[in-house]
C-alpha positions, -999 to 999 in steps of 0.1 A, spaced: 0 0 0 13 35 -7 22 59 20 -8 81 12 -32 51 14 -15 41 46 -21 76 61 -58 75 51 -61 42 70 -43 54 101 -57 61 135 -42 95 135 -62 105 104 -94 89 117 -91 109 150 -83 141 132 -111 137 106 -136 129 133 -127 158 156 -124 183 127 -159 173 114 -173 176 149 -157 211 152 -175 222 121 -209 209 132 -208 182 105 -218 208 79 -202 214 45 -181 246 49 -186 258 14 -223 253 14 -226 270 48 -208 301 34 -237 306 10 -264 299 35 -271 262 27 -273 236 54 -257 204 38 -241 176 58 -203 175 54 -191 140 46 -155 144 34 -126 161 52 -106 175 23 -69 185 24 -66 220 8 -30 213 0 -29 179 -17 -11 152 1 20 138 -17 46 112 -8 69 141 1 45 157 26 22 130 39 44 123 69 45 159 79 17 165 104 18 203 98 4 194 63 -15 161 68 -31 167 102 -32 205 104 -67 219 107 -58 250 87 -52 226 58 -86 209 61 -121 217 49 -153 197 56 -172 192 23 -204 176 12 -202 150 -16 -210 175 -43 -184 200 -32 -158 173 -28 -165 158 -62 -161 193 -78 -128 196 -60 -115 163 -74 -133 161 -107 -100 161 -125 -89 130 -105 -100 94 -111 -101 87 -73 -118 101 -43 -117 96 -5 -149 84 11 -163 95 45 -144 68 62 -111 81 47 -108 52 22 -94 60 -13 -119 49 -39 -107 43 -75 
């Protein structure tokens, strides 16, 4: 398994993702900015994780690098990729 996939299966990411989502009231941050109440399901890294930065907690676990998104907003963010990360942090091809 790649280091990035390993990270997304780690307890550290599961804990970070859970606490971040809770801190945002489980609502999509982008939708909330325009007055919509939509459940957030994906904790998204603003700065994309790479093999070079995945082991750096100031990138991979830093809340200022995270954003809670609904499925639609997350899909828009990753529409140029052939993969996505589900609500459980699993990479889906």
